[in-house]
N, C-alpha and C positions, 0 to 999 in steps of 0.2 A: 858806404857801399859797401854791401857784404861781399864777398867774393863767390862766384856761381860752385856750388857745391857739384861733385861729379860722380855718376855712377855706372856700373857696366853691366851690361847683357850680353851675359857669359855665351848662348846658343840662341840660334837663328827663331828656335820653336819656343823658349824662353815667355812668359809672358810678365816677366816680373823682374827685377834689376836689382843688382845691392848697389848700395848709398854708401860713398868715402867721406862724408862727414854727416854731421847733426842738422838734419834742416825744420826749419820752421814753415807752418800753414801760411801760401802766397807763396811763399820764393820759387825757385824755376831751379830745376836740376837739370842738365846736360848730362845727358846717357848715351855711352860709348858704347860703340857696337865692335866686335872684332874686327870688320873688315876698314876699321877706320870711319868709319860714318858715325852722325851722330844726330841725336834730336835733340826738344827739350821737352819736360813735361811740368806742367804748375801742380804744387804741390799742396793737398786738400786738409794734411793736418802735420802737428810736427810728428817729423820718426829720427827715431835713433839712429847712429851711426851702426853701419853696418848692419842695417834692416833690409829687409827687400820693400819697394815700392809699386806698385802696379801701373805696368805698360799698354796695357789693353784692358779694354774693359771685361770682367770676370761677371758669369750669373753663379748662382747659388748651384753647386753640384759637376763644374767645373774642373777639372784638373790644373793645379798651380805649378807649372814649369819653370824649373832650376836648372841648368845645365846640360838642357836638354829634355831633361829627365823629371820625371813627376814627381811632385817631395807631397802633395796634400791636396785638399778637395776644399770648395771655396764651400763655403757653410752659408754665407750670404753675400749679394751684388755687392760687389766691388769695382771701384770705380775707377779710372785711368788718374793717377795721382795721388792713389789713397796707399795707406801704412796695409803693408798685408803680414800678419803674424797669427799669433796661435789664436786674436779675437775673432779671424773669420775665416780660419781655415782649420782643418782636421787632417795631422797629420797621416801619410799611408805608410808610411816607414816601418819595418818591422811587427809590422802589425799583422795576426794570423786572421783575422777576420774580414781584414781586405784580399787576402789572397784565398780563399774559400770563396768569396762572393764573386770574386772574377776582374782582375785588371784591364781596363780595355787596352787592349796590346794590339 
């Protein structure tokens, strides 16, 4: 039996958590929160070490939040337990066009 992989949710506003190991589809991740609480998420696909996993349902156009900051916009629906990476988000960091359109602050 594989040891349970852990992930961390860095801020209460985060809708993703960062993995502390390689996970495979169907496994369960123990997501730790800064207050010491934790919850489990079933993984929907293989995800590499250090990547993000969705811990809430995310709709296209929703902001991806990590460390309490918006780091991107979802380009497609993202289910709880799904890999969150370049295949399903657009970065908003360092984008002049995002500044011109106006971020929702």
